[in-house]
C-alpha atoms as one frame of an Amber mdcrd trajectory, in Angstrom:
protein
 115.045 115.036 102.739 114.762 112.875 105.790 112.167 110.040 105.380 111.992
 106.180 105.314 109.642 104.752 102.743 110.326 101.292 104.367 109.131 102.369
 107.656 106.082 104.007 106.135 105.297 100.770 104.102 105.553  98.835 107.377
 103.017 101.413 109.080 100.551 101.118 106.379 100.824  97.190 106.339 100.409
  97.290 110.085  97.203  99.432 109.822  95.818  97.031 107.316  96.631  93.919
 109.328  96.221  95.182 112.832  93.604  98.056 112.745  92.962  97.595 116.364
  96.298  99.381 117.183  95.154 102.584 115.177  93.244 104.118 118.090  96.603
 104.302 120.118  98.895 105.068 117.400  96.794 107.605 115.779  97.146 109.807
 118.948 100.929 110.486 118.046 101.088 109.534 114.234  99.503 112.002 111.996
  98.998 112.077 108.235 101.824 114.594 107.788 104.219 112.156 109.261 104.003
 110.182 105.898 105.148 111.179 102.456 102.730 112.103  99.898 101.429 108.791
  98.785 101.321 107.107 102.079  99.708 110.213 103.608  96.561 109.801 101.352
  96.471 106.046 102.240  96.905 106.628 105.930  94.293 109.406 105.813  91.634
 107.069 104.140  92.368 104.297 106.770  92.032 106.783 109.623  88.842 108.085
 108.165  87.366 104.713 108.207  88.529 104.266 111.889  86.903 107.612 112.871
  83.581 106.408 111.303  84.005 102.956 113.130  84.030 101.329 109.598  85.706
  98.044 108.494  89.216  98.707 107.133  90.167  96.581 104.128  92.398  96.929
 101.226  89.445  96.786  98.765  87.529  99.633 100.657  90.727 101.793 101.002
  91.479 101.424  97.336  87.879 101.987  96.348  87.598 105.196  98.313  90.843
 106.395  96.823  89.725 105.828  93.193  86.153 107.019  93.780  87.433 110.259
  95.278  89.618 110.814  92.292  92.754 110.974  94.268  95.854 110.272  92.283
  98.592 108.113  93.686 100.747 109.072  90.746 103.986 107.816  92.300 102.632
 104.291  92.222 103.357 102.183  89.238 100.460  99.975  90.015  96.819 100.277
  90.937  95.959 101.371  94.513  94.376  97.873  94.992  97.536  96.007  93.853
  99.793  98.213  96.057  97.748  97.872  99.183  97.403  93.995  98.506 101.244
  93.868  98.245 101.654  95.772 101.546  99.178  93.520 103.292 101.541  90.547
 102.501 104.136  92.057 104.691 104.175  90.048 107.977 104.312  92.348 111.097
 103.309  91.540 114.688 101.221  93.935 116.580 104.260  94.941 118.725 106.554
  95.323 115.770 103.683  97.548 114.088 103.594  99.802 117.056 107.347 100.108
 117.030 107.164 101.001 113.345 104.835 103.886 114.117 107.014 105.016 116.836
 110.130 104.917 114.418 107.947 106.836 111.771 107.276 109.553 114.314 110.971
 109.832 115.266 111.878 110.164 111.653 109.104 112.844 111.295 110.382 114.819
 114.289 113.997 114.601 112.711 112.630 115.916 109.409 110.763 118.748 111.264
 113.924 119.724 113.173 116.016 119.646 109.982 113.578 121.980 108.262 113.487
 124.268 111.159 117.411 124.348 111.346 117.485 125.115 107.611 114.973 127.777
 107.891 117.080 129.498 110.711 120.271 128.982 108.716 118.681 130.560 105.585
 117.339 133.567 107.648 120.705 134.214 109.352 122.630 133.888 106.076 120.006
 136.298 104.279 120.488 138.786 107.244 124.383 138.571 106.980 124.608 137.146
 110.489 126.288 133.969 109.387 128.699 132.965 106.508 128.106 129.679 104.899
């Protein structure tokens, strides 16, 4: 599967460090552009943005835990994971570029899935030998 956890981590770090860019990047990056764990985190951050509430690692981790959302792929608590991400140094411009790269990766993943579906359908219908 096409994905880049490193790019996703940079995007979450950017959202925590530079929440002022989220109004712009949220117009083209959606929750589904992230893998499972980062999708949950980004969704919580965007929810705070929509409600014009302060975004902090503590508040994001607290909301995840209070909602009973499992981030089972993490081997640490949500708070520790978010604190670790916030240590990533990223400028606003690099942050925007990370979100653009994430969208490119997401589009590639979507196109790959579409191509795979077409291939499977053609193979099933006997129109293509694999």
